[in-house]
All heavy atoms as a GROMACS GRO file, in nm:
protein
  578
    1MET      N    1  -0.698   1.227   1.005
    1MET     CA    2  -0.680   1.256   0.865
    1MET      C    3  -0.579   1.369   0.843
    1MET      O    4  -0.524   1.380   0.736
    1MET     CB    5  -0.814   1.293   0.802
    1MET     CG    6  -0.902   1.174   0.778
    1MET     SD    7  -0.821   1.063   0.665
    1MET     CE    8  -0.944   0.945   0.641
    2ARG      N    9  -0.560   1.451   0.946
    2ARG     CA   10  -0.461   1.559   0.932
    2ARG      C   11  -0.321   1.503   0.913
    2ARG      O   12  -0.241   1.561   0.840
    2ARG     CB   13  -0.464   1.652   1.052
    2ARG     CG   14  -0.580   1.750   1.047
    2ARG     CD   15  -0.567   1.849   1.158
    2ARG     NE   16  -0.661   1.806   1.261
    2ARG     CZ   17  -0.664   1.852   1.383
    2ARG    NH1   18  -0.576   1.940   1.423
    2ARG    NH2   19  -0.752   1.809   1.470
    3LEU      N   20  -0.294   1.390   0.978
    3LEU     CA   21  -0.163   1.327   0.962
    3LEU      C   22  -0.143   1.284   0.817
    3LEU      O   23  -0.037   1.308   0.758
    3LEU     CB   24  -0.150   1.207   1.055
    3LEU     CG   25  -0.021   1.126   1.041
    3LEU    CD1   26   0.099   1.212   1.078
    3LEU    CD2   27  -0.026   1.003   1.126
    4LEU      N   28  -0.243   1.222   0.758
    4LEU     CA   29  -0.234   1.180   0.620
    4LEU      C   30  -0.218   1.301   0.527
    4LEU      O   31  -0.140   1.296   0.431
    4LEU     CB   32  -0.358   1.101   0.580
    4LEU     CG   33  -0.359   1.047   0.438
    4LEU    CD1   34  -0.246   0.948   0.416
    4LEU    CD2   35  -0.493   0.986   0.407
    5ASP      N   36  -0.290   1.407   0.555
    5ASP     CA   37  -0.279   1.528   0.472
    5ASP      C   38  -0.142   1.593   0.483
    5ASP      O   39  -0.098   1.660   0.390
    5ASP     CB   40  -0.387   1.629   0.511
    5ASP     CG   41  -0.527   1.580   0.476
    5ASP    OD1   42  -0.540   1.492   0.388
    5ASP    OD2   43  -0.624   1.628   0.538
    6SER      N   44  -0.072   1.572   0.595
    6SER     CA   45   0.058   1.636   0.613
    6SER      C   46   0.172   1.559   0.546
    6SER      O   47   0.281   1.612   0.530
    6SER     CB   48   0.088   1.652   0.762
    6SER     OG   49   0.108   1.525   0.822
    7ILE      N   50   0.148   1.435   0.505
    7ILE     CA   51   0.253   1.355   0.441
    7ILE      C   52   0.258   1.392   0.293
    7ILE      O   53   0.156   1.382   0.223
    7ILE     CB   54   0.225   1.204   0.456
    7ILE    CG1   55   0.216   1.165   0.603
    7ILE    CG2   56   0.334   1.123   0.386
    7ILE    CD1   57   0.168   1.023   0.626
    8PRO      N   58   0.374   1.433   0.242
    8PRO     CA   59   0.384   1.467   0.100
    8PRO      C   60   0.362   1.344   0.011
    8PRO      O   61   0.399   1.231   0.046
    8PRO     CB   62   0.528   1.518   0.084
    8PRO     CG   63   0.575   1.547   0.222
    8PRO     CD   64   0.498   1.459   0.314
    9LEU      N   65   0.300   1.366  -0.103
    9LEU     CA   66   0.271   1.258  -0.196
    9LEU      C   67   0.399   1.190  -0.244
    9LEU      O   68   0.402   1.068  -0.260
    9LEU     CB   69   0.191   1.311  -0.315
    9LEU     CG   70   0.136   1.208  -0.412
    9LEU    CD1   71   0.045   1.109  -0.343
    9LEU    CD2   72   0.063   1.276  -0.526
   10THR      N   73   0.505   1.266  -0.262
   10THR     CA   74   0.630   1.207  -0.307
   10THR      C   75   0.687   1.108  -0.204
   10THR      O   76   0.743   1.006  -0.242
   10THR     CB   77   0.736   1.315  -0.338
   10THR    OG1   78   0.749   1.401  -0.224
   10THR    CG2   79   0.699   1.395  -0.459
   11THR      N   80   0.670   1.137  -0.077
   11THR     CA   81   0.716   1.046   0.028
   11THR      C   82   0.639   0.914   0.021
   11THR      O   83   0.698   0.806   0.030
   11THR     CB   84   0.698   1.110   0.167
   11THR    OG1   85   0.770   1.233   0.171
   11THR    CG2   86   0.747   1.018   0.277
   12ILE      N   87   0.510   0.922   0.002
   12ILE     CA   88   0.428   0.802  -0.009
   12ILE      C   89   0.469   0.722  -0.132
   12ILE      O   90   0.479   0.599  -0.128
   12ILE     CB   91   0.279   0.838  -0.012
   12ILE    CG1   92   0.238   0.906   0.118
   12ILE    CG2   93   0.193   0.714  -0.038
   12ILE    CD1   94   0.099   0.965   0.119
   13LEU      N   95   0.496   0.790  -0.242
   13LEU     CA   96   0.537   0.721  -0.365
   13LEU      C   97   0.672   0.651  -0.347
   13LEU      O   98   0.692   0.541  -0.398
   13LEU     CB   99   0.544   0.820  -0.482
   13LEU     CG  100   0.409   0.868  -0.533
   13LEU    CD1  101   0.428   0.981  -0.635
   13LEU    CD2  102   0.328   0.755  -0.591
   14ILE      N  103   0.762   0.713  -0.272
   14ILE     CA  104   0.891   0.650  -0.245
   14ILE      C  105   0.872   0.523  -0.162
   14ILE      O  106   0.933   0.420  -0.190
   14ILE     CB  107   0.987   0.749  -0.176
   14ILE    CG1  108   1.032   0.856  -0.275
   14ILE    CG2  109   1.108   0.676  -0.116
   14ILE    CD1  110   1.104   0.973  -0.213
   15PHE      N  111   0.785   0.529  -0.061
   15PHE     CA  112   0.758   0.410   0.019
   15PHE      C  113   0.693   0.300  -0.066
   15PHE      O  114   0.724   0.182  -0.049
   15PHE     CB  115   0.668   0.443   0.138
   15PHE     CG  116   0.743   0.497   0.256
   15PHE    CD1  117   0.731   0.629   0.293
   15PHE    CD2  118   0.826   0.414   0.330
   15PHE    CE1  119   0.800   0.678   0.402
   15PHE    CE2  120   0.896   0.463   0.440
   15PHE     CZ  121   0.883   0.595   0.475
   16CYS      N  122   0.604   0.337  -0.157
   16CYS     CA  123   0.542   0.237  -0.245
   16CYS      C  124   0.647   0.173  -0.336
   16CYS      O  125   0.643   0.052  -0.360
   16CYS     CB  126   0.433   0.301  -0.330
   16CYS     SG  127   0.283   0.338  -0.239
   17ALA      N  128   0.740   0.252  -0.384
   17ALA     CA  129   0.842   0.200  -0.476
   17ALA      C  130   0.946   0.116  -0.405
   17ALA      O  131   1.007   0.028  -0.467
   17ALA     CB  132   0.910   0.316  -0.549
   18THR      N  133   0.965   0.138  -0.277
   18THR     CA  134   1.067   0.061  -0.205
   18THR      C  135   1.003  -0.051  -0.123
   18THR      O  136   1.011  -0.167  -0.160
   18THR     CB  137   1.152   0.153  -0.116
   18THR    OG1  138   1.065   0.225  -0.027
   18THR    CG2  139   1.234   0.249  -0.198
   19ILE      N  140   0.938  -0.016  -0.015
   19ILE     CA  141   0.877  -0.117   0.072
   19ILE      C  142   0.763  -0.190   0.002
   19ILE      O  143   0.747  -0.310   0.016
   19ILE     CB  144   0.828  -0.052   0.203
   19ILE    CG1  145   0.944   0.004   0.282
   19ILE    CG2  146   0.749  -0.152   0.287
   19ILE    CD1  147   0.904   0.088   0.400
   20GLY      N  148   0.685  -0.117  -0.074
   20GLY     CA  149   0.568  -0.176  -0.139
   20GLY      C  150   0.602  -0.276  -0.247
   20GLY      O  151   0.523  -0.365  -0.276
   21LEU      N  152   0.718  -0.263  -0.309
   21LEU     CA  153   0.754  -0.354  -0.418
   21LEU      C  154   0.867  -0.451  -0.383
   21LEU      O  155   0.893  -0.544  -0.459
   21LEU     CB  156   0.794  -0.274  -0.542
   21LEU     CG  157   0.683  -0.197  -0.610
   21LEU    CD1  158   0.739  -0.116  -0.726
   21LEU    CD2  159   0.572  -0.289  -0.656
   22ALA      N  160   0.935  -0.429  -0.271
   22ALA     CA  161   1.050  -0.514  -0.236
   22ALA      C  162   1.003  -0.654  -0.199
   22ALA      O  163   0.899  -0.669  -0.137
   22ALA     CB  164   1.125  -0.452  -0.119
   23PRO      N  165   1.075  -0.758  -0.228
   23PRO     CA  166   1.178  -0.770  -0.330
   23PRO      C  167   1.118  -0.750  -0.468
   23PRO      O  168   1.001  -0.780  -0.490
   23PRO     CB  169   1.233  -0.911  -0.311
   23PRO     CG  170   1.122  -0.985  -0.248
   23PRO     CD  171   1.045  -0.886  -0.166
   24PHE      N  172   1.196  -0.703  -0.559
   24PHE     CA  173   1.143  -0.650  -0.684
   24PHE      C  174   1.107  -0.754  -0.789
   24PHE      O  175   1.033  -0.724  -0.881
   24PHE     CB  176   1.240  -0.548  -0.742
   24PHE     CG  177   1.260  -0.432  -0.649
   24PHE    CD1  178   1.377  -0.419  -0.576
   24PHE    CD2  179   1.161  -0.339  -0.630
   24PHE    CE1  180   1.394  -0.314  -0.487
   24PHE    CE2  181   1.176  -0.234  -0.541
   24PHE     CZ  182   1.294  -0.221  -0.470
   25THR      N  183   1.160  -0.875  -0.781
   25THR     CA  184   1.125  -0.976  -0.882
   25THR      C  185   1.083  -1.106  -0.816
   25THR      O  186   1.169  -1.179  -0.768
   25THR     CB  187   1.244  -1.005  -0.976
   25THR    OG1  188   1.357  -1.034  -0.898
   25THR    CG2  189   1.272  -0.890  -1.069
   26PRO      N  190   0.961  -1.143  -0.815
   26PRO     CA  191   0.841  -1.062  -0.837
   26PRO      C  192   0.810  -0.982  -0.710
   26PRO      O  193   0.856  -1.018  -0.602
   26PRO     CB  194   0.732  -1.166  -0.862
   26PRO     CG  195   0.775  -1.284  -0.782
   26PRO     CD  196   0.927  -1.282  -0.785
   27PRO      N  197   0.731  -0.876  -0.724
   27PRO     CA  198   0.696  -0.796  -0.605
   27PRO      C  199   0.629  -0.882  -0.498
   27PRO      O  200   0.539  -0.961  -0.528
   27PRO     CB  201   0.601  -0.690  -0.658
   27PRO     CG  202   0.635  -0.678  -0.803
   27PRO     CD  203   0.676  -0.816  -0.845
   28HIS      N  204   0.677  -0.870  -0.377
   28HIS     CA  205   0.629  -0.952  -0.267
   28HIS      C  206   0.480  -0.932  -0.241
   28HIS      O  207   0.408  -1.027  -0.210
   28HIS     CB  208   0.710  -0.917  -0.141
   28HIS     CG  209   0.731  -1.030  -0.049
   28HIS    ND1  210   0.782  -1.151  -0.088
   28HIS    CD2  211   0.708  -1.041   0.085
   28HIS    CE1  212   0.790  -1.231   0.015
   28HIS    NE2  213   0.746  -1.167   0.121
   29VAL      N  214   0.435  -0.808  -0.255
   29VAL     CA  215   0.294  -0.780  -0.229
   29VAL      C  216   0.207  -0.852  -0.331
   29VAL      O  217   0.097  -0.898  -0.299
   29VAL     CB  218   0.267  -0.627  -0.225
   29VAL    CG1  219   0.275  -0.565  -0.363
   29VAL    CG2  220   0.133  -0.597  -0.162
   30TRP      N  221   0.254  -0.866  -0.454
   30TRP     CA  222   0.179  -0.937  -0.557
   30TRP      C  223   0.165  -1.086  -0.522
   30TRP      O  224   0.057  -1.144  -0.536
   30TRP     CB  225   0.244  -0.919  -0.693
   30TRP     CG  226   0.169  -0.986  -0.802
   30TRP    CD1  227   0.207  -1.094  -0.874
   30TRP    CD2  228   0.040  -0.949  -0.852
   30TRP    NE1  229   0.111  -1.127  -0.965
   30TRP    CE2  230   0.007  -1.040  -0.954
   30TRP    CE3  231  -0.050  -0.850  -0.819
   30TRP    CZ2  232  -0.114  -1.034  -1.022
   30TRP    CZ3  233  -0.170  -0.844  -0.888
   30TRP    CH2  234  -0.200  -0.935  -0.988
   31GLU      N  235   0.273  -1.146  -0.474
   31GLU     CA  236   0.268  -1.286  -0.431
   31GLU      C  237   0.169  -1.305  -0.316
   31GLU      O  238   0.092  -1.401  -0.316
   31GLU     CB  239   0.406  -1.332  -0.385
   31GLU     CG  240   0.506  -1.352  -0.494
   31GLU     CD  241   0.641  -1.397  -0.440
   31GLU    OE1  242   0.666  -1.382  -0.318
   31GLU    OE2  243   0.720  -1.449  -0.520
   32LYS      N  244   0.169  -1.213  -0.222
   32LYS     CA  245   0.080  -1.225  -0.107
   32LYS      C  246  -0.065  -1.203  -0.148
   32LYS      O  247  -0.155  -1.269  -0.095
   32LYS     CB  248   0.119  -1.127   0.004
   32LYS     CG  249   0.259  -1.150   0.058
   32LYS     CD  250   0.279  -1.293   0.104
   32LYS     CE  251   0.423  -1.316   0.142
   32LYS     NZ  252   0.453  -1.454   0.176
   33LEU      N  253  -0.090  -1.114  -0.242
   33LEU     CA  254  -0.227  -1.095  -0.292
   33LEU      C  255  -0.276  -1.220  -0.365
   33LEU      O  256  -0.393  -1.257  -0.352
   33LEU     CB  257  -0.235  -0.972  -0.382
   33LEU     CG  258  -0.226  -0.838  -0.311
   33LEU    CD1  259  -0.218  -0.725  -0.413
   33LEU    CD2  260  -0.346  -0.818  -0.218
   34GLN      N  261  -0.188  -1.284  -0.439
   34GLN     CA  262  -0.225  -1.409  -0.507
   34GLN      C  263  -0.257  -1.517  -0.405
   34GLN      O  264  -0.351  -1.595  -0.423
   34GLN     CB  265  -0.112  -1.455  -0.600
   34GLN     CG  266  -0.099  -1.371  -0.724
   34GLN     CD  267   0.018  -1.413  -0.810
   34GLN    OE1  268   0.120  -1.461  -0.762
   34GLN    NE2  269   0.004  -1.393  -0.941
   35MET      N  270  -0.178  -1.522  -0.297
   35MET     CA  271  -0.205  -1.619  -0.191
   35MET      C  272  -0.340  -1.590  -0.124
   35MET      O  273  -0.415  -1.682  -0.092
   35MET     CB  274  -0.094  -1.616  -0.086
   35MET     CG  275   0.038  -1.674  -0.132
   35MET     SD  276   0.170  -1.654  -0.011
   35MET     CE  277   0.116  -1.760   0.121
   36LEU      N  278  -0.371  -1.462  -0.105
   36LEU     CA  279  -0.497  -1.423  -0.044
   36LEU      C  280  -0.615  -1.468  -0.130
   36LEU      O  281  -0.712  -1.526  -0.079
   36LEU     CB  282  -0.501  -1.272  -0.022
   36LEU     CG  283  -0.627  -1.214   0.041
   36LEU    CD1  284  -0.642  -1.264   0.184
   36LEU    CD2  285  -0.621  -1.062   0.038
   37VAL      N  286  -0.605  -1.445  -0.260
   37VAL     CA  287  -0.712  -1.485  -0.352
   37VAL      C  288  -0.726  -1.637  -0.357
   37VAL      O  289  -0.837  -1.691  -0.360
   37VAL     CB  290  -0.687  -1.426  -0.493
   37VAL    CG1  291  -0.780  -1.486  -0.595
   37VAL    CG2  292  -0.699  -1.275  -0.490
   38ALA      N  293  -0.613  -1.707  -0.353
   38ALA     CA  294  -0.614  -1.854  -0.359
   38ALA      C  295  -0.658  -1.918  -0.227
   38ALA      O  296  -0.688  -2.037  -0.224
   38ALA     CB  297  -0.476  -1.906  -0.399
   39GLY      N  298  -0.660  -1.839  -0.121
   39GLY     CA  299  -0.699  -1.892   0.009
   39GLY      C  300  -0.587  -1.960   0.083
   39GLY      O  301  -0.612  -2.035   0.178
   40THR      N  302  -0.463  -1.938   0.042
   40THR     CA  303  -0.349  -2.002   0.108
   40THR      C  304  -0.272  -1.908   0.201
   40THR      O  305  -0.168  -1.945   0.252
   40THR     CB  306  -0.251  -2.059   0.002
   40THR    OG1  307  -0.206  -1.952  -0.081
   40THR    CG2  308  -0.318  -2.166  -0.081
   41LEU      N  309  -0.325  -1.791   0.225
   41LEU     CA  310  -0.261  -1.694   0.313
   41LEU      C  311  -0.303  -1.725   0.457
   41LEU      O  312  -0.398  -1.669   0.507
   41LEU     CB  313  -0.300  -1.551   0.274
   41LEU     CG  314  -0.226  -1.438   0.343
   41LEU    CD1  315  -0.083  -1.431   0.293
   41LEU    CD2  316  -0.295  -1.307   0.318
   42SER      N  317  -0.233  -1.816   0.522
   42SER     CA  318  -0.274  -1.858   0.655
   42SER      C  319  -0.165  -1.846   0.760
   42SER      O  320  -0.195  -1.839   0.880
   42SER     CB  321  -0.323  -2.003   0.651
   42SER     OG  322  -0.220  -2.087   0.603
   43GLU      N  323  -0.041  -1.843   0.718
   43GLU     CA  324   0.069  -1.832   0.814
   43GLU      C  325   0.078  -1.687   0.864
   43GLU      O  326   0.064  -1.592   0.786
   43GLU     CB  327   0.201  -1.870   0.747
   43GLU     CG  328   0.208  -2.014   0.704
   43GLU     CD  329   0.206  -2.111   0.820
   43GLU    OE1  330   0.270  -2.081   0.924
   43GLU    OE2  331   0.138  -2.214   0.808
   44PRO      N  332   0.105  -1.669   0.994
   44PRO     CA  333   0.118  -1.534   1.048
   44PRO      C  334   0.224  -1.449   0.976
   44PRO      O  335   0.203  -1.329   0.955
   44PRO     CB  336   0.156  -1.556   1.194
   44PRO     CG  337   0.101  -1.690   1.226
   44PRO     CD  338   0.113  -1.770   1.099
   45ILE      N  339   0.334  -1.510   0.936
   45ILE     CA  340   0.440  -1.433   0.868
   45ILE      C  341   0.391  -1.384   0.733
   45ILE      O  342   0.426  -1.273   0.689
   45ILE     CB  343   0.571  -1.514   0.856
   45ILE    CG1  344   0.686  -1.426   0.809
   45ILE    CG2  345   0.553  -1.633   0.764
   45ILE    CD1  346   0.730  -1.324   0.908
   46ASP      N  347   0.309  -1.462   0.664
   46ASP     CA  348   0.255  -1.421   0.535
   46ASP      C  349   0.157  -1.306   0.551
   46ASP      O  350   0.155  -1.213   0.471
   46ASP     CB  351   0.187  -1.539   0.465
   46ASP     CG  352   0.285  -1.646   0.422
   46ASP    OD1  353   0.402  -1.611   0.395
   46ASP    OD2  354   0.246  -1.764   0.417
   47ILE      N  355   0.076  -1.313   0.656
   47ILE     CA  356  -0.020  -1.205   0.683
   47ILE      C  357   0.055  -1.077   0.718
   47ILE      O  358   0.021  -0.968   0.669
   47ILE     CB  359  -0.117  -1.246   0.794
   47ILE    CG1  360  -0.202  -1.365   0.747
   47ILE    CG2  361  -0.206  -1.130   0.836
   47ILE    CD1  362  -0.281  -1.434   0.856
   48LEU      N  363   0.160  -1.089   0.800
   48LEU     CA  364   0.242  -0.972   0.835
   48LEU      C  365   0.308  -0.914   0.710
   48LEU      O  366   0.314  -0.792   0.694
   48LEU     CB  367   0.347  -1.010   0.938
   48LEU     CG  368   0.441  -0.897   0.982
   48LEU    CD1  369   0.363  -0.789   1.055
   48LEU    CD2  370   0.551  -0.951   1.069
   49ASP      N  371   0.358  -1.000   0.622
   49ASP     CA  372   0.418  -0.954   0.497
   49ASP      C  373   0.317  -0.876   0.413
   49ASP      O  374   0.350  -0.772   0.356
   49ASP     CB  375   0.468  -1.072   0.414
   49ASP     CG  376   0.611  -1.109   0.446
   49ASP    OD1  377   0.677  -1.032   0.518
   49ASP    OD2  378   0.657  -1.214   0.398
   50LEU      N  379   0.195  -0.927   0.402
   50LEU     CA  380   0.093  -0.857   0.325
   50LEU      C  381   0.064  -0.720   0.385
   50LEU      O  382   0.055  -0.620   0.313
   50LEU     CB  383  -0.035  -0.940   0.317
   50LEU     CG  384  -0.152  -0.873   0.243
   50LEU    CD1  385  -0.115  -0.846   0.098
   50LEU    CD2  386  -0.276  -0.958   0.253
   51VAL      N  387   0.053  -0.714   0.516
   51VAL     CA  388   0.027  -0.586   0.583
   51VAL      C  389   0.144  -0.490   0.561
   51VAL      O  390   0.124  -0.373   0.526
   51VAL     CB  391  -0.001  -0.608   0.734
   51VAL    CG1  392  -0.003  -0.476   0.809
   51VAL    CG2  393  -0.131  -0.683   0.753
   52MET      N  394   0.266  -0.538   0.580
   52MET     CA  395   0.384  -0.452   0.568
   52MET      C  396   0.402  -0.400   0.424
   52MET      O  397   0.426  -0.282   0.404
   52MET     CB  398   0.509  -0.526   0.612
   52MET     CG  399   0.633  -0.437   0.612
   52MET     SD  400   0.781  -0.523   0.665
   52MET     CE  401   0.811  -0.629   0.526
   53HIS      N  402   0.391  -0.490   0.327
   53HIS     CA  403   0.415  -0.449   0.189
   53HIS      C  404   0.292  -0.383   0.127
   53HIS      O  405   0.304  -0.311   0.027
   53HIS     CB  406   0.457  -0.569   0.104
   53HIS     CG  407   0.589  -0.625   0.143
   53HIS    ND1  408   0.708  -0.561   0.111
   53HIS    CD2  409   0.624  -0.737   0.211
   53HIS    CE1  410   0.810  -0.632   0.159
   53HIS    NE2  411   0.761  -0.739   0.220
   54GLY      N  412   0.175  -0.405   0.185
   54GLY     CA  413   0.053  -0.346   0.131
   54GLY      C  414   0.018  -0.210   0.190
   54GLY      O  415  -0.055  -0.133   0.130
   55ALA      N  416   0.070  -0.181   0.309
   55ALA     CA  417   0.036  -0.056   0.378
   55ALA      C  418   0.069   0.069   0.296
   55ALA      O  419  -0.015   0.159   0.287
   55ALA     CB  420   0.104  -0.050   0.513
   56PRO      N  421   0.187   0.079   0.233
   56PRO     CA  422   0.214   0.199   0.154
   56PRO      C  423   0.114   0.218   0.040
   56PRO      O  424   0.075   0.330   0.009
   56PRO     CB  425   0.355   0.177   0.099
   56PRO     CG  426   0.416   0.077   0.189
   56PRO     CD  427   0.306  -0.008   0.238
   57TRP      N  428   0.072   0.108  -0.020
   57TRP     CA  429  -0.025   0.118  -0.130
   57TRP      C  430  -0.161   0.163  -0.079
   57TRP      O  431  -0.230   0.242  -0.145
   57TRP     CB  432  -0.038  -0.016  -0.202
   57TRP     CG  433   0.089  -0.055  -0.269
   57TRP    CD1  434   0.180  -0.147  -0.226
   57TRP    CD2  435   0.144   0.001  -0.389
   57TRP    NE1  436   0.287  -0.152  -0.313
   57TRP    CE2  437   0.266  -0.062  -0.413
   57TRP    CE3  438   0.100   0.098  -0.478
   57TRP    CZ2  439   0.346  -0.032  -0.524
   57TRP    CZ3  440   0.179   0.128  -0.587
   57TRP    CH2  441   0.300   0.065  -0.609
   58LEU      N  442  -0.200   0.116   0.038
   58LEU     CA  443  -0.326   0.157   0.098
   58LEU      C  444  -0.323   0.306   0.133
   58LEU      O  445  -0.420   0.378   0.108
   58LEU     CB  446  -0.354   0.072   0.222
   58LEU     CG  447  -0.493   0.079   0.280
   58LEU    CD1  448  -0.596   0.035   0.178
   58LEU    CD2  449  -0.500  -0.008   0.403
   59VAL      N  450  -0.212   0.350   0.189
   59VAL     CA  451  -0.197   0.493   0.222
   59VAL      C  452  -0.203   0.577   0.095
   59VAL      O  453  -0.267   0.682   0.092
   59VAL     CB  454  -0.066   0.518   0.300
   59VAL    CG1  455  -0.037   0.666   0.314
   59VAL    CG2  456  -0.071   0.451   0.436
   60LEU      N  457  -0.139   0.530  -0.013
   60LEU     CA  458  -0.142   0.602  -0.140
   60LEU      C  459  -0.284   0.613  -0.194
   60LEU      O  460  -0.326   0.721  -0.239
   60LEU     CB  461  -0.052   0.534  -0.243
   60LEU     CG  462  -0.051   0.595  -0.383
   60LEU    CD1  463   0.006   0.736  -0.380
   60LEU    CD2  464   0.026   0.506  -0.480
   61ILE      N  465  -0.360   0.506  -0.188
   61ILE     CA  466  -0.497   0.507  -0.238
   61ILE      C  467  -0.583   0.605  -0.158
   61ILE      O  468  -0.658   0.685  -0.216
   61ILE     CB  469  -0.558   0.365  -0.234
   61ILE    CG1  470  -0.490   0.278  -0.340
   61ILE    CG2  471  -0.708   0.368  -0.254
   61ILE    CD1  472  -0.519   0.131  -0.326
   62VAL      N  473  -0.569   0.603  -0.026
   62VAL     CA  474  -0.647   0.694   0.058
   62VAL      C  475  -0.605   0.839   0.033
   62VAL      O  476  -0.690   0.928   0.023
   62VAL     CB  477  -0.634   0.657   0.207
   62VAL    CG1  478  -0.698   0.760   0.297
   62VAL    CG2  479  -0.693   0.519   0.232
   63LYS      N  480  -0.475   0.862   0.019
   63LYS     CA  481  -0.425   0.998  -0.007
   63LYS      C  482  -0.479   1.052  -0.140
   63LYS      O  483  -0.526   1.165  -0.147
   63LYS     CB  484  -0.272   0.998  -0.007
   63LYS     CG  485  -0.205   1.129  -0.043
   63LYS     CD  486  -0.202   1.225   0.071
   63LYS     CE  487  -0.115   1.344   0.038
   63LYS     NZ  488  -0.098   1.433   0.151
   64LEU      N  489  -0.474   0.969  -0.244
   64LEU     CA  490  -0.525   1.012  -0.375
   64LEU      C  491  -0.676   1.035  -0.372
   64LEU      O  492  -0.726   1.129  -0.435
   64LEU     CB  493  -0.489   0.909  -0.483
   64LEU     CG  494  -0.340   0.899  -0.516
   64LEU    CD1  495  -0.316   0.786  -0.616
   64LEU    CD2  496  -0.286   1.031  -0.570
   65ALA      N  497  -0.747   0.953  -0.297
   65ALA     CA  498  -0.892   0.972  -0.284
   65ALA      C  499  -0.923   1.104  -0.214
   65ALA      O  500  -1.014   1.176  -0.254
   65ALA     CB  501  -0.954   0.855  -0.209
   66ARG      N  502  -0.845   1.135  -0.111
   66ARG     CA  503  -0.866   1.263  -0.041
   66ARG      C  504  -0.834   1.382  -0.130
   66ARG      O  505  -0.905   1.482  -0.129
   66ARG     CB  506  -0.780   1.270   0.086
   66ARG     CG  507  -0.816   1.164   0.184
   66ARG     CD  508  -0.857   1.204   0.320
   66ARG     NE  509  -0.814   1.330   0.374
   66ARG     CZ  510  -0.899   1.411   0.437
   66ARG    NH1  511  -1.025   1.379   0.451
   66ARG    NH2  512  -0.856   1.522   0.489
   67LEU      N  513  -0.726   1.371  -0.208
   67LEU     CA  514  -0.692   1.480  -0.300
   67LEU      C  515  -0.801   1.499  -0.405
   67LEU      O  516  -0.838   1.611  -0.438
   67LEU     CB  517  -0.558   1.453  -0.367
   67LEU     CG  518  -0.434   1.463  -0.278
   67LEU    CD1  519  -0.310   1.417  -0.353
   67LEU    CD2  520  -0.416   1.605  -0.227
   68LEU      N  521  -0.853   1.390  -0.457
   68LEU     CA  522  -0.959   1.396  -0.557
   68LEU      C  523  -1.087   1.453  -0.497
   68LEU      O  524  -1.154   1.535  -0.558
   68LEU     CB  525  -0.986   1.257  -0.614
   68LEU     CG  526  -1.090   1.248  -0.724
   68LEU    CD1  527  -1.046   1.330  -0.846
   68LEU    CD2  528  -1.114   1.104  -0.763
   69GLN      N  529  -1.117   1.413  -0.375
   69GLN     CA  530  -1.236   1.465  -0.307
   69GLN      C  531  -1.226   1.616  -0.286
   69GLN      O  532  -1.322   1.688  -0.307
   69GLN     CB  533  -1.253   1.395  -0.173
   69GLN     CG  534  -1.372   1.441  -0.093
   69GLN     CD  535  -1.376   1.378   0.044
   69GLN    OE1  536  -1.273   1.335   0.098
   69GLN    NE2  537  -1.493   1.372   0.104
   70ARG      N  538  -1.109   1.662  -0.247
   70ARG     CA  539  -1.090   1.806  -0.228
   70ARG      C  540  -1.104   1.882  -0.359
   70ARG      O  541  -1.158   1.992  -0.363
   70ARG     CB  542  -0.953   1.834  -0.168
   70ARG     CG  543  -0.944   1.803  -0.023
   70ARG     CD  544  -0.812   1.847   0.030
   70ARG     NE  545  -0.807   1.822   0.173
   70ARG     CZ  546  -0.703   1.846   0.246
   70ARG    NH1  547  -0.594   1.896   0.191
   70ARG    NH2  548  -0.704   1.820   0.374
   71ARG      N  549  -1.053   1.823  -0.468
   71ARG     CA  550  -1.060   1.888  -0.598
   71ARG      C  551  -1.205   1.897  -0.646
   71ARG      O  552  -1.246   1.997  -0.703
   71ARG     CB  553  -0.976   1.813  -0.700
   71ARG     CG  554  -0.973   1.879  -0.835
   71ARG     CD  555  -0.871   1.819  -0.924
   71ARG     NE  556  -0.740   1.868  -0.881
   71ARG     CZ  557  -0.626   1.834  -0.935
   71ARG    NH1  558  -0.624   1.748  -1.033
   71ARG    NH2  559  -0.514   1.884  -0.892
   72VAL      N  560  -1.284   1.794  -0.622
   72VAL     CA  561  -1.424   1.792  -0.666
   72VAL      C  562  -1.508   1.889  -0.586
   72VAL      O  563  -1.592   1.959  -0.641
   72VAL     CB  564  -1.482   1.648  -0.655
   72VAL    CG1  565  -1.630   1.646  -0.674
   72VAL    CG2  566  -1.414   1.557  -0.756
   73THR      N  567  -1.486   1.899  -0.455
   73THR     CA  568  -1.565   1.986  -0.372
   73THR      C  569  -1.522   2.132  -0.379
   73THR      O  570  -1.596   2.220  -0.340
   73THR     CB  571  -1.562   1.941  -0.224
   73THR    OG1  572  -1.427   1.939  -0.179
   73THR    CG2  573  -1.626   1.805  -0.209
   74ALA      N  574  -1.403   2.158  -0.430
   74ALA     CA  575  -1.354   2.297  -0.438
   74ALA      C  576  -1.408   2.370  -0.558
   74ALA      O  577  -1.466   2.327  -0.646
   74ALA     CB  578  -1.202   2.297  -0.444
   0.00000   0.00000   0.00000
């Protein structure tokens, strides 16, 4: 968790805005999430795409949760 705490929030936001949304029309991660919900996410390349484009968003969510947790306990 120290690694996550050492990454600046702005860096994570930049990754979300670039890798997390690329290609921008429509966002690739959105297409892959729709495929996941529909049950059509079965090809290895599609799963890799979801992981690659979804990772920055997951890191952002965990980072914000940690910041909120620190604020509540302080």
